[in-house]
All heavy atoms as a GROMACS GRO file, in nm:
protein
  575
    1MET      N    1  -2.191   3.019  -6.439
    1MET     CA    2  -2.164   3.140  -6.515
    1MET      C    3  -2.293   3.215  -6.545
    1MET      O    4  -2.288   3.330  -6.571
    1MET     CB    5  -2.090   3.104  -6.644
    1MET     CG    6  -2.033   3.225  -6.710
    1MET     SD    7  -1.948   3.200  -6.866
    1MET     CE    8  -1.849   3.060  -6.845
    2ASP      N    9  -2.404   3.158  -6.552
    2ASP     CA   10  -2.537   3.219  -6.564
    2ASP      C   11  -2.540   3.356  -6.632
    2ASP      O   12  -2.581   3.455  -6.576
    2ASP     CB   13  -2.603   3.228  -6.427
    2ASP     CG   14  -2.753   3.247  -6.439
    2ASP    OD1   15  -2.809   3.217  -6.547
    2ASP    OD2   16  -2.815   3.290  -6.342
    3LEU      N   17  -2.496   3.360  -6.757
    3LEU     CA   18  -2.495   3.485  -6.833
    3LEU      C   19  -2.607   3.491  -6.935
    3LEU      O   20  -2.610   3.581  -7.018
    3LEU     CB   21  -2.361   3.502  -6.905
    3LEU     CG   22  -2.241   3.521  -6.814
    3LEU    CD1   23  -2.112   3.522  -6.895
    3LEU    CD2   24  -2.254   3.650  -6.734
    4GLU      N   25  -2.700   3.398  -6.927
    4GLU     CA   26  -2.804   3.393  -7.029
    4GLU      C   27  -2.900   3.510  -7.025
    4GLU      O   28  -2.973   3.533  -7.121
    4GLU     CB   29  -2.880   3.262  -7.023
    4GLU     CG   30  -2.966   3.247  -6.900
    4GLU     CD   31  -3.029   3.111  -6.892
    4GLU    OE1   32  -2.955   3.013  -6.876
    4GLU    OE2   33  -3.152   3.103  -6.902
    5ALA      N   34  -2.901   3.587  -6.919
    5ALA     CA   35  -2.988   3.704  -6.911
    5ALA      C   36  -2.939   3.816  -7.001
    5ALA      O   37  -3.012   3.911  -7.028
    5ALA     CB   38  -2.998   3.754  -6.768
    6PHE      N   39  -2.817   3.804  -7.049
    6PHE     CA   40  -2.755   3.909  -7.130
    6PHE      C   41  -2.733   3.857  -7.272
    6PHE      O   42  -2.660   3.761  -7.290
    6PHE     CB   43  -2.622   3.951  -7.070
    6PHE     CG   44  -2.632   3.988  -6.924
    6PHE    CD1   45  -2.599   3.896  -6.826
    6PHE    CD2   46  -2.679   4.112  -6.886
    6PHE    CE1   47  -2.610   3.928  -6.692
    6PHE    CE2   48  -2.691   4.145  -6.752
    6PHE     CZ   49  -2.657   4.053  -6.655
    7ASP      N   50  -2.798   3.920  -7.370
    7ASP     CA   51  -2.777   3.873  -7.507
    7ASP      C   52  -2.732   3.985  -7.601
    7ASP      O   53  -2.760   3.983  -7.720
    7ASP     CB   54  -2.900   3.801  -7.561
    7ASP     CG   55  -3.025   3.886  -7.563
    7ASP    OD1   56  -3.020   4.002  -7.519
    7ASP    OD2   57  -3.128   3.835  -7.609
    8ALA      N   58  -2.659   4.080  -7.546
    8ALA     CA   59  -2.598   4.182  -7.630
    8ALA      C   60  -2.498   4.113  -7.724
    8ALA      O   61  -2.443   4.008  -7.690
    8ALA     CB   62  -2.526   4.285  -7.544
    9PRO      N   63  -2.475   4.170  -7.840
    9PRO     CA   64  -2.381   4.107  -7.935
    9PRO      C   65  -2.244   4.076  -7.874
    9PRO      O   66  -2.186   3.972  -7.904
    9PRO     CB   67  -2.370   4.210  -8.047
    9PRO     CG   68  -2.498   4.287  -8.042
    9PRO     CD   69  -2.536   4.291  -7.896
   10GLU      N   70  -2.198   4.164  -7.787
   10GLU     CA   71  -2.066   4.141  -7.725
   10GLU      C   72  -2.068   4.018  -7.634
   10GLU      O   73  -1.971   3.943  -7.627
   10GLU     CB   74  -2.023   4.264  -7.643
   10GLU     CG   75  -2.011   4.391  -7.723
   10GLU     CD   76  -2.144   4.464  -7.739
   10GLU    OE1   77  -2.243   4.432  -7.669
   10GLU    OE2   78  -2.148   4.556  -7.823
   11VAL      N   79  -2.178   3.999  -7.563
   11VAL     CA   80  -2.191   3.884  -7.474
   11VAL      C   81  -2.199   3.756  -7.556
   11VAL      O   82  -2.132   3.657  -7.526
   11VAL     CB   83  -2.313   3.898  -7.381
   11VAL    CG1   84  -2.334   3.772  -7.299
   11VAL    CG2   85  -2.297   4.019  -7.290
   12LEU      N   86  -2.281   3.757  -7.660
   12LEU     CA   87  -2.292   3.639  -7.746
   12LEU      C   88  -2.158   3.605  -7.810
   12LEU      O   89  -2.120   3.487  -7.816
   12LEU     CB   90  -2.397   3.661  -7.855
   12LEU     CG   91  -2.541   3.653  -7.806
   12LEU    CD1   92  -2.637   3.706  -7.913
   12LEU    CD2   93  -2.576   3.511  -7.769
   13ALA      N   94  -2.086   3.704  -7.854
   13ALA     CA   95  -1.955   3.679  -7.914
   13ALA      C   96  -1.858   3.619  -7.813
   13ALA      O   97  -1.786   3.524  -7.844
   13ALA     CB   98  -1.898   3.809  -7.973
   14ALA      N   99  -1.857   3.673  -7.692
   14ALA     CA  100  -1.768   3.621  -7.588
   14ALA      C  101  -1.806   3.478  -7.549
   14ALA      O  102  -1.719   3.391  -7.539
   14ALA     CB  103  -1.771   3.712  -7.466
   15LEU      N  104  -1.934   3.453  -7.528
   15LEU     CA  105  -1.978   3.318  -7.492
   15LEU      C  106  -1.946   3.219  -7.604
   15LEU      O  107  -1.902   3.106  -7.579
   15LEU     CB  108  -2.128   3.315  -7.463
   15LEU     CG  109  -2.172   3.375  -7.331
   15LEU    CD1  110  -2.324   3.387  -7.325
   15LEU    CD2  111  -2.121   3.292  -7.214
   16SER      N  112  -1.968   3.260  -7.727
   16SER     CA  113  -1.939   3.173  -7.842
   16SER      C  114  -1.791   3.139  -7.848
   16SER      O  115  -1.753   3.024  -7.868
   16SER     CB  116  -1.982   3.240  -7.972
   16SER     OG  117  -2.121   3.262  -7.971
   17ARG      N  118  -1.707   3.239  -7.830
   17ARG     CA  119  -1.562   3.217  -7.834
   17ARG      C  120  -1.520   3.123  -7.722
   17ARG      O  121  -1.445   3.027  -7.743
   17ARG     CB  122  -1.489   3.351  -7.825
   17ARG     CG  123  -1.339   3.339  -7.843
   17ARG     CD  124  -1.268   3.473  -7.839
   17ARG     NE  125  -1.282   3.538  -7.709
   17ARG     CZ  126  -1.357   3.645  -7.685
   17ARG    NH1  127  -1.425   3.703  -7.781
   17ARG    NH2  128  -1.364   3.697  -7.564
   18ILE      N  129  -1.570   3.148  -7.602
   18ILE     CA  130  -1.535   3.064  -7.488
   18ILE      C  131  -1.584   2.921  -7.508
   18ILE      O  132  -1.511   2.825  -7.483
   18ILE     CB  133  -1.593   3.124  -7.358
   18ILE    CG1  134  -1.521   3.254  -7.324
   18ILE    CG2  135  -1.583   3.025  -7.242
   18ILE    CD1  136  -1.592   3.338  -7.220
   19ALA      N  137  -1.707   2.905  -7.554
   19ALA     CA  138  -1.767   2.771  -7.570
   19ALA      C  139  -1.700   2.689  -7.678
   19ALA      O  140  -1.715   2.567  -7.683
   19ALA     CB  141  -1.916   2.784  -7.600
   20CYS      N  142  -1.624   2.755  -7.763
   20CYS     CA  143  -1.555   2.685  -7.872
   20CYS      C  144  -1.407   2.661  -7.844
   20CYS      O  145  -1.347   2.571  -7.903
   20CYS     CB  146  -1.569   2.764  -8.002
   20CYS     SG  147  -1.738   2.776  -8.062
   21THR      N  148  -1.348   2.740  -7.754
   21THR     CA  149  -1.202   2.737  -7.745
   21THR      C  150  -1.143   2.720  -7.606
   21THR      O  151  -1.024   2.690  -7.596
   21THR     CB  152  -1.142   2.866  -7.804
   21THR    OG1  153  -1.188   2.978  -7.728
   21THR    CG2  154  -1.182   2.884  -7.950
   22ASP      N  155  -1.217   2.740  -7.502
   22ASP     CA  156  -1.158   2.731  -7.368
   22ASP      C  157  -1.110   2.589  -7.341
   22ASP      O  158  -1.159   2.493  -7.400
   22ASP     CB  159  -1.260   2.774  -7.262
   22ASP     CG  160  -1.193   2.814  -7.132
   22ASP    OD1  161  -1.170   2.726  -7.048
   22ASP    OD2  162  -1.161   2.933  -7.118
   23ASP      N  163  -1.016   2.574  -7.251
   23ASP     CA  164  -0.964   2.440  -7.220
   23ASP      C  165  -1.014   2.386  -7.086
   23ASP      O  166  -0.975   2.278  -7.045
   23ASP     CB  167  -0.812   2.437  -7.227
   23ASP     CG  168  -0.747   2.535  -7.132
   23ASP    OD1  169  -0.818   2.608  -7.061
   23ASP    OD2  170  -0.622   2.538  -7.129
   24ASN      N  171  -1.102   2.458  -7.021
   24ASN     CA  172  -1.157   2.414  -6.893
   24ASN      C  173  -1.299   2.360  -6.918
   24ASN      O  174  -1.387   2.433  -6.964
   24ASN     CB  175  -1.160   2.533  -6.797
   24ASN     CG  176  -1.214   2.497  -6.661
   24ASN    OD1  177  -1.327   2.450  -6.648
   24ASN    ND2  178  -1.134   2.520  -6.558
   25GLU      N  179  -1.320   2.234  -6.886
   25GLU     CA  180  -1.450   2.169  -6.913
   25GLU      C  181  -1.567   2.240  -6.845
   25GLU      O  182  -1.674   2.252  -6.904
   25GLU     CB  183  -1.446   2.022  -6.869
   25GLU     CG  184  -1.354   1.936  -6.952
   25GLU     CD  185  -1.408   1.908  -7.091
   25GLU    OE1  186  -1.527   1.873  -7.104
   25GLU    OE2  187  -1.329   1.920  -7.186
   26LEU      N  188  -1.547   2.285  -6.723
   26LEU     CA  189  -1.654   2.354  -6.652
   26LEU      C  190  -1.689   2.485  -6.720
   26LEU      O  191  -1.807   2.520  -6.735
   26LEU     CB  192  -1.614   2.378  -6.506
   26LEU     CG  193  -1.719   2.447  -6.419
   26LEU    CD1  194  -1.848   2.365  -6.413
   26LEU    CD2  195  -1.664   2.469  -6.279
   27VAL      N  196  -1.590   2.558  -6.764
   27VAL     CA  197  -1.614   2.686  -6.833
   27VAL      C  198  -1.683   2.660  -6.967
   27VAL      O  199  -1.778   2.729  -7.004
   27VAL     CB  200  -1.482   2.763  -6.852
   27VAL    CG1  201  -1.501   2.885  -6.941
   27VAL    CG2  202  -1.425   2.804  -6.717
   28LEU      N  203  -1.638   2.559  -7.040
   28LEU     CA  204  -1.700   2.523  -7.167
   28LEU      C  205  -1.848   2.489  -7.149
   28LEU      O  206  -1.934   2.537  -7.222
   28LEU     CB  207  -1.627   2.404  -7.231
   28LEU     CG  208  -1.488   2.429  -7.284
   28LEU    CD1  209  -1.416   2.297  -7.310
   28LEU    CD2  210  -1.493   2.514  -7.411
   29ALA      N  211  -1.876   2.405  -7.050
   29ALA     CA  212  -2.014   2.364  -7.024
   29ALA      C  213  -2.100   2.483  -6.981
   29ALA      O  214  -2.214   2.496  -7.026
   29ALA     CB  215  -2.016   2.255  -6.917
   30SER      N  216  -2.046   2.569  -6.898
   30SER     CA  217  -2.122   2.686  -6.852
   30SER      C  218  -2.153   2.781  -6.967
   30SER      O  219  -2.264   2.834  -6.976
   30SER     CB  220  -2.045   2.760  -6.743
   30SER     OG  221  -2.033   2.681  -6.628
   31ALA      N  222  -2.056   2.802  -7.053
   31ALA     CA  223  -2.079   2.889  -7.169
   31ALA      C  224  -2.184   2.828  -7.260
   31ALA      O  225  -2.273   2.897  -7.311
   31ALA     CB  226  -1.949   2.912  -7.244
   32GLY      N  227  -2.178   2.696  -7.280
   32GLY     CA  228  -2.279   2.629  -7.362
   32GLY      C  229  -2.418   2.640  -7.303
   32GLY      O  230  -2.515   2.666  -7.373
   33GLU      N  231  -2.426   2.624  -7.173
   33GLU     CA  232  -2.556   2.636  -7.105
   33GLU      C  233  -2.613   2.777  -7.120
   33GLU      O  234  -2.732   2.795  -7.144
   33GLU     CB  235  -2.540   2.600  -6.958
   33GLU     CG  236  -2.672   2.602  -6.883
   33GLU     CD  237  -2.657   2.562  -6.738
   33GLU    OE1  238  -2.545   2.564  -6.684
   33GLU    OE2  239  -2.760   2.530  -6.677
   34SER      N  240  -2.528   2.877  -7.107
   34SER     CA  241  -2.573   3.016  -7.123
   34SER      C  242  -2.618   3.043  -7.266
   34SER      O  243  -2.721   3.108  -7.288
   34SER     CB  244  -2.462   3.113  -7.083
   34SER     OG  245  -2.436   3.104  -6.945
   35LEU      N  246  -2.543   2.993  -7.364
   35LEU     CA  247  -2.584   3.010  -7.504
   35LEU      C  248  -2.720   2.944  -7.528
   35LEU      O  249  -2.807   3.002  -7.594
   35LEU     CB  250  -2.480   2.950  -7.598
   35LEU     CG  251  -2.355   3.031  -7.621
   35LEU    CD1  252  -2.251   2.950  -7.698
   35LEU    CD2  253  -2.386   3.161  -7.694
   36ALA      N  254  -2.738   2.824  -7.474
   36ALA     CA  255  -2.866   2.755  -7.492
   36ALA      C  256  -2.980   2.837  -7.434
   36ALA      O  257  -3.086   2.848  -7.497
   36ALA     CB  258  -2.861   2.617  -7.426
   37GLY      N  259  -2.961   2.895  -7.318
   37GLY     CA  260  -3.066   2.978  -7.258
   37GLY      C  261  -3.101   3.097  -7.344
   37GLY      O  262  -3.219   3.131  -7.359
   38ILE      N  263  -3.001   3.159  -7.401
   38ILE     CA  264  -3.026   3.273  -7.490
   38ILE      C  265  -3.100   3.227  -7.615
   38ILE      O  266  -3.196   3.289  -7.659
   38ILE     CB  267  -2.893   3.342  -7.526
   38ILE    CG1  268  -2.834   3.410  -7.403
   38ILE    CG2  269  -2.913   3.443  -7.640
   38ILE    CD1  270  -2.690   3.456  -7.419
   39TRP      N  271  -3.055   3.118  -7.674
   39TRP     CA  272  -3.121   3.067  -7.795
   39TRP      C  273  -3.265   3.026  -7.768
   39TRP      O  274  -3.352   3.050  -7.850
   39TRP     CB  275  -3.040   2.951  -7.853
   39TRP     CG  276  -2.906   2.992  -7.908
   39TRP    CD1  277  -2.865   3.118  -7.943
   39TRP    CD2  278  -2.794   2.908  -7.932
   39TRP    NE1  279  -2.736   3.116  -7.987
   39TRP    CE2  280  -2.689   2.988  -7.983
   39TRP    CE3  281  -2.771   2.773  -7.917
   39TRP    CZ2  282  -2.564   2.937  -8.019
   39TRP    CZ3  283  -2.647   2.721  -7.952
   39TRP    CH2  284  -2.545   2.802  -8.003
   40ILE      N  285  -3.290   2.967  -7.653
   40ILE     CA  286  -3.428   2.930  -7.618
   40ILE      C  287  -3.513   3.055  -7.605
   40ILE      O  288  -3.623   3.063  -7.661
   40ILE     CB  289  -3.430   2.848  -7.487
   40ILE    CG1  290  -3.371   2.709  -7.513
   40ILE    CG2  291  -3.572   2.838  -7.431
   40ILE    CD1  292  -3.341   2.630  -7.386
   41ARG      N  293  -3.463   3.154  -7.534
   41ARG     CA  294  -3.539   3.278  -7.517
   41ARG      C  295  -3.565   3.348  -7.649
   41ARG      O  296  -3.673   3.401  -7.673
   41ARG     CB  297  -3.466   3.372  -7.420
   41ARG     CG  298  -3.549   3.494  -7.385
   41ARG     CD  299  -3.484   3.585  -7.282
   41ARG     NE  300  -3.362   3.645  -7.333
   41ARG     CZ  301  -3.238   3.616  -7.293
   41ARG    NH1  302  -3.220   3.525  -7.198
   41ARG    NH2  303  -3.133   3.675  -7.343
   42ASN      N  304  -3.468   3.346  -7.739
   42ASN     CA  305  -3.483   3.413  -7.869
   42ASN      C  306  -3.554   3.327  -7.973
   42ASN      O  307  -3.589   3.376  -8.080
   42ASN     CB  308  -3.346   3.456  -7.923
   42ASN     CG  309  -3.286   3.567  -7.841
   42ASN    OD1  310  -3.357   3.643  -7.774
   42ASN    ND2  311  -3.154   3.578  -7.844
   43GLY      N  312  -3.572   3.199  -7.942
   43GLY     CA  313  -3.645   3.111  -8.033
   43GLY      C  314  -3.567   3.069  -8.156
   43GLY      O  315  -3.626   3.025  -8.254
   44ARG      N  316  -3.435   3.079  -8.152
   44ARG     CA  317  -3.353   3.036  -8.265
   44ARG      C  318  -3.212   3.002  -8.220
   44ARG      O  319  -3.160   3.061  -8.126
   44ARG     CB  320  -3.351   3.141  -8.374
   44ARG     CG  321  -3.280   3.267  -8.339
   44ARG     CD  322  -3.287   3.372  -8.451
   44ARG     NE  323  -3.214   3.490  -8.416
   44ARG     CZ  324  -3.255   3.585  -8.332
   44ARG    NH1  325  -3.373   3.574  -8.274
   44ARG    NH2  326  -3.181   3.689  -8.306
   45VAL      N  327  -3.153   2.908  -8.290
   45VAL     CA  328  -3.017   2.863  -8.262
   45VAL      C  329  -2.926   2.921  -8.369
   45VAL      O  330  -2.960   2.922  -8.487
   45VAL     CB  331  -3.009   2.708  -8.266
   45VAL    CG1  332  -2.866   2.660  -8.252
   45VAL    CG2  333  -3.097   2.648  -8.157
   46ASP      N  334  -2.810   2.967  -8.329
   46ASP     CA  335  -2.709   3.011  -8.425
   46ASP      C  336  -2.632   2.886  -8.467
   46ASP      O  337  -2.540   2.842  -8.397
   46ASP     CB  338  -2.617   3.115  -8.361
   46ASP     CG  339  -2.515   3.170  -8.458
   46ASP    OD1  340  -2.479   3.101  -8.556
   46ASP    OD2  341  -2.468   3.283  -8.435
   47TRP      N  342  -2.672   2.827  -8.578
   47TRP     CA  343  -2.614   2.700  -8.620
   47TRP      C  344  -2.467   2.712  -8.656
   47TRP      O  345  -2.392   2.615  -8.642
   47TRP     CB  346  -2.694   2.641  -8.737
   47TRP     CG  347  -2.831   2.603  -8.690
   47TRP    CD1  348  -2.948   2.667  -8.720
   47TRP    CD2  349  -2.865   2.496  -8.602
   47TRP    NE1  350  -3.052   2.605  -8.654
   47TRP    CE2  351  -3.004   2.500  -8.582
   47TRP    CE3  352  -2.790   2.398  -8.536
   47TRP    CZ2  353  -3.071   2.409  -8.500
   47TRP    CZ3  354  -2.857   2.307  -8.456
   47TRP    CH2  355  -2.996   2.314  -8.439
   48ARG      N  356  -2.423   2.827  -8.699
   48ARG     CA  357  -2.281   2.847  -8.729
   48ARG      C  358  -2.200   2.830  -8.601
   48ARG      O  359  -2.098   2.761  -8.600
   48ARG     CB  360  -2.259   2.984  -8.792
   48ARG     CG  361  -2.119   3.007  -8.844
   48ARG     CD  362  -2.099   3.149  -8.881
   48ARG     NE  363  -2.115   3.225  -8.756
   48ARG     CZ  364  -2.156   3.349  -8.747
   48ARG    NH1  365  -2.182   3.418  -8.852
   48ARG    NH2  366  -2.167   3.409  -8.630
   49VAL      N  367  -2.246   2.890  -8.493
   49VAL     CA  368  -2.178   2.876  -8.363
   49VAL      C  369  -2.194   2.733  -8.312
   49VAL      O  370  -2.097   2.671  -8.266
   49VAL     CB  371  -2.233   2.977  -8.260
   49VAL    CG1  372  -2.179   2.948  -8.120
   49VAL    CG2  373  -2.200   3.119  -8.302
   50TYR      N  374  -2.314   2.679  -8.322
   50TYR     CA  375  -2.341   2.544  -8.272
   50TYR      C  376  -2.242   2.442  -8.330
   50TYR      O  377  -2.189   2.358  -8.259
   50TYR     CB  378  -2.485   2.503  -8.306
   50TYR     CG  379  -2.521   2.365  -8.262
   50TYR    CD1  380  -2.569   2.341  -8.134
   50TYR    CD2  381  -2.506   2.256  -8.348
   50TYR    CE1  382  -2.600   2.212  -8.093
   50TYR    CE2  383  -2.537   2.128  -8.308
   50TYR     CZ  384  -2.584   2.106  -8.181
   50TYR     OH  385  -2.614   1.979  -8.140
   51GLU      N  386  -2.216   2.452  -8.459
   51GLU     CA  387  -2.127   2.356  -8.526
   51GLU      C  388  -1.984   2.366  -8.476
   51GLU      O  389  -1.909   2.269  -8.486
   51GLU     CB  390  -2.132   2.375  -8.677
   51GLU     CG  391  -2.264   2.336  -8.738
   51GLU     CD  392  -2.302   2.190  -8.713
   51GLU    OE1  393  -2.212   2.103  -8.713
   51GLU    OE2  394  -2.422   2.163  -8.692
   52GLU      N  395  -1.945   2.480  -8.420
   52GLU     CA  396  -1.809   2.501  -8.374
   52GLU      C  397  -1.791   2.474  -8.224
   52GLU      O  398  -1.679   2.480  -8.174
   52GLU     CB  399  -1.765   2.645  -8.405
   52GLU     CG  400  -1.764   2.678  -8.552
   52GLU     CD  401  -1.665   2.594  -8.631
   52GLU    OE1  402  -1.554   2.567  -8.578
   52GLU    OE2  403  -1.698   2.553  -8.743
   53LEU      N  404  -1.900   2.446  -8.153
   53LEU     CA  405  -1.891   2.426  -8.008
   53LEU      C  406  -1.802   2.308  -7.972
   53LEU      O  407  -1.797   2.208  -8.043
   53LEU     CB  408  -2.030   2.401  -7.949
   53LEU     CG  409  -2.129   2.516  -7.951
   53LEU    CD1  410  -2.266   2.469  -7.903
   53LEU    CD2  411  -2.079   2.634  -7.869
   54SER      N  412  -1.735   2.320  -7.860
   54SER     CA  413  -1.659   2.208  -7.806
   54SER      C  414  -1.757   2.098  -7.766
   54SER      O  415  -1.876   2.125  -7.746
   54SER     CB  416  -1.582   2.253  -7.682
   54SER     OG  417  -1.673   2.279  -7.577
   55PRO      N  418  -1.711   1.975  -7.753
   55PRO     CA  419  -1.801   1.868  -7.710
   55PRO      C  420  -1.871   1.897  -7.577
   55PRO      O  421  -1.990   1.867  -7.563
   55PRO     CB  422  -1.709   1.746  -7.700
   55PRO     CG  423  -1.601   1.774  -7.800
   55PRO     CD  424  -1.578   1.924  -7.790
   56ALA      N  425  -1.801   1.953  -7.480
   56ALA     CA  426  -1.863   1.982  -7.350
   56ALA      C  427  -1.973   2.086  -7.364
   56ALA      O  428  -2.080   2.073  -7.305
   56ALA     CB  429  -1.758   2.029  -7.250
   57ALA      N  430  -1.948   2.191  -7.440
   57ALA     CA  431  -2.048   2.296  -7.460
   57ALA      C  432  -2.167   2.242  -7.539
   57ALA      O  433  -2.282   2.268  -7.506
   57ALA     CB  434  -1.986   2.416  -7.530
   58LYS      N  435  -2.138   2.164  -7.642
   58LYS     CA  436  -2.246   2.110  -7.727
   58LYS      C  437  -2.334   2.015  -7.646
   58LYS      O  438  -2.456   2.013  -7.664
   58LYS     CB  439  -2.187   2.039  -7.848
   58LYS     CG  440  -2.292   2.005  -7.953
   58LYS     CD  441  -2.229   1.945  -8.077
   58LYS     CE  442  -2.175   2.055  -8.165
   58LYS     NZ  443  -2.130   2.005  -8.296
   59SER      N  444  -2.274   1.939  -7.557
   59SER     CA  445  -2.352   1.848  -7.473
   59SER      C  446  -2.451   1.925  -7.386
   59SER      O  447  -2.568   1.886  -7.372
   59SER     CB  448  -2.257   1.766  -7.386
   59SER     OG  449  -2.328   1.684  -7.298
   60GLU      N  450  -2.406   2.035  -7.328
   60GLU     CA  451  -2.495   2.119  -7.246
   60GLU      C  452  -2.605   2.182  -7.331
   60GLU      O  453  -2.721   2.186  -7.290
   60GLU     CB  454  -2.415   2.230  -7.176
   60GLU     CG  455  -2.324   2.180  -7.068
   60GLU     CD  456  -2.398   2.118  -6.951
   60GLU    OE1  457  -2.505   2.169  -6.913
   60GLU    OE2  458  -2.346   2.020  -6.896
   61VAL      N  459  -2.569   2.232  -7.448
   61VAL     CA  460  -2.668   2.292  -7.538
   61VAL      C  461  -2.772   2.188  -7.576
   61VAL      O  462  -2.893   2.212  -7.568
   61VAL     CB  463  -2.601   2.352  -7.663
   61VAL    CG1  464  -2.705   2.388  -7.769
   61VAL    CG2  465  -2.518   2.474  -7.626
   62ASP      N  466  -2.726   2.071  -7.620
   62ASP     CA  467  -2.820   1.966  -7.662
   62ASP      C  468  -2.915   1.927  -7.550
   62ASP      O  469  -3.036   1.916  -7.571
   62ASP     CB  470  -2.743   1.842  -7.709
   62ASP     CG  471  -2.674   1.862  -7.842
   62ASP    OD1  472  -2.703   1.960  -7.913
   62ASP    OD2  473  -2.589   1.776  -7.875
   63ALA      N  474  -2.861   1.907  -7.430
   63ALA     CA  475  -2.946   1.866  -7.318
   63ALA      C  476  -3.050   1.972  -7.286
   63ALA      O  477  -3.168   1.940  -7.264
   63ALA     CB  478  -2.859   1.839  -7.195
   64ARG      N  479  -3.009   2.095  -7.284
   64ARG     CA  480  -3.103   2.202  -7.249
   64ARG      C  481  -3.208   2.222  -7.357
   64ARG      O  482  -3.326   2.238  -7.327
   64ARG     CB  483  -3.024   2.331  -7.224
   64ARG     CG  484  -3.110   2.441  -7.173
   64ARG     CD  485  -3.051   2.506  -7.050
   64ARG     NE  486  -3.145   2.604  -7.001
   64ARG     CZ  487  -3.114   2.728  -6.973
   64ARG    NH1  488  -2.990   2.769  -6.983
   64ARG    NH2  489  -3.205   2.811  -6.930
   65LEU      N  490  -3.166   2.221  -7.482
   65LEU     CA  491  -3.262   2.239  -7.591
   65LEU      C  492  -3.358   2.120  -7.598
   65LEU      O  493  -3.478   2.140  -7.616
   65LEU     CB  494  -3.191   2.258  -7.725
   65LEU     CG  495  -3.112   2.388  -7.741
   65LEU    CD1  496  -3.044   2.390  -7.877
   65LEU    CD2  497  -3.201   2.509  -7.725
   66LYS      N  498  -3.308   1.999  -7.584
   66LYS     CA  499  -3.395   1.882  -7.588
   66LYS      C  500  -3.498   1.886  -7.476
   66LYS      O  501  -3.612   1.846  -7.494
   66LYS     CB  502  -3.312   1.753  -7.580
   66LYS     CG  503  -3.242   1.723  -7.709
   66LYS     CD  504  -3.155   1.599  -7.694
   66LYS     CE  505  -3.075   1.576  -7.821
   66LYS     NZ  506  -2.980   1.464  -7.808
   67GLY      N  507  -3.457   1.936  -7.359
   67GLY     CA  508  -3.547   1.941  -7.246
   67GLY      C  509  -3.645   2.057  -7.248
   67GLY      O  510  -3.758   2.045  -7.201
   68GLN      N  511  -3.604   2.171  -7.302
   68GLN     CA  512  -3.686   2.291  -7.292
   68GLN      C  513  -3.738   2.343  -7.426
   68GLN      O  514  -3.835   2.417  -7.426
   68GLN     CB  515  -3.607   2.402  -7.224
   68GLN     CG  516  -3.572   2.368  -7.082
   68GLN     CD  517  -3.489   2.478  -7.015
   68GLN    OE1  518  -3.447   2.574  -7.076
   68GLN    NE2  519  -3.465   2.460  -6.886
   69ALA      N  520  -3.673   2.309  -7.535
   69ALA     CA  521  -3.716   2.362  -7.665
   69ALA      C  522  -3.678   2.266  -7.778
   69ALA      O  523  -3.601   2.300  -7.868
   69ALA     CB  524  -3.654   2.499  -7.689
   70PRO      N  525  -3.731   2.144  -7.774
   70PRO     CA  526  -3.692   2.046  -7.876
   70PRO      C  527  -3.724   2.089  -8.018
   70PRO      O  528  -3.661   2.043  -8.113
   70PRO     CB  529  -3.770   1.920  -7.836
   70PRO     CG  530  -3.880   1.968  -7.749
   70PRO     CD  531  -3.831   2.092  -7.682
   71GLN      N  532  -3.818   2.180  -8.034
   71GLN     CA  533  -3.852   2.227  -8.168
   71GLN      C  534  -3.737   2.304  -8.232
   71GLN      O  535  -3.735   2.322  -8.354
   71GLN     CB  536  -3.979   2.314  -8.164
   71GLN     CG  537  -3.961   2.451  -8.101
   71GLN     CD  538  -3.966   2.452  -7.948
   71GLN    OE1  539  -3.971   2.348  -7.882
   71GLN    NE2  540  -3.965   2.573  -7.891
   72LEU      N  541  -3.641   2.348  -8.153
   72LEU     CA  542  -3.526   2.420  -8.208
   72LEU      C  543  -3.418   2.327  -8.258
   72LEU      O  544  -3.320   2.373  -8.315
   72LEU     CB  545  -3.468   2.514  -8.102
   72LEU     CG  546  -3.558   2.627  -8.053
   72LEU    CD1  547  -3.486   2.710  -7.947
   72LEU    CD2  548  -3.603   2.714  -8.169
   73LEU      N  549  -3.433   2.196  -8.237
   73LEU     CA  550  -3.334   2.098  -8.278
   73LEU      C  551  -3.388   2.004  -8.385
   73LEU      O  552  -3.401   1.885  -8.362
   73LEU     CB  553  -3.286   2.018  -8.158
   73LEU     CG  554  -3.194   2.087  -8.061
   73LEU    CD1  555  -3.171   1.999  -7.939
   73LEU    CD2  556  -3.062   2.121  -8.127
   74PRO      N  557  -3.420   2.054  -8.500
   74PRO     CA  558  -3.472   1.965  -8.604
   74PRO      C  559  -3.366   1.863  -8.644
   74PRO      O  560  -3.250   1.895  -8.664
   74PRO     CB  561  -3.504   2.059  -8.720
   74PRO     CG  562  -3.417   2.177  -8.698
   74PRO     CD  563  -3.401   2.189  -8.549
   75GLY      N  564  -3.408   1.739  -8.648
   75GLY     CA  565  -3.319   1.633  -8.692
   75GLY      C  566  -3.223   1.580  -8.588
   75GLY      O  567  -3.149   1.488  -8.614
   76LEU      N  568  -3.222   1.636  -8.468
   76LEU     CA  569  -3.132   1.584  -8.365
   76LEU      C  570  -3.210   1.498  -8.266
   76LEU      O  571  -3.324   1.510  -8.247
   76LEU     CB  572  -3.063   1.696  -8.290
   76LEU     CG  573  -2.962   1.777  -8.370
   76LEU    CD1  574  -2.899   1.884  -8.280
   76LEU    CD2  575  -2.851   1.689  -8.423
   0.00000   0.00000   0.00000
């Protein structure tokens, strides 16, 4: 899905909604990966969205943040 190049509010809202509610594991993981890329580039995580992520999306976010920006994951 590689949408991390786009961080307009509409894109973030759509990715957040998909990463929290879709029923397809591949779509959930892709949305999570895109959110992680945006958060890494912006240097901050939206913790409100993070807490609502599906397990598949959260797994992708955690892996990417741990590998590329562990400073954004305090306490994890």
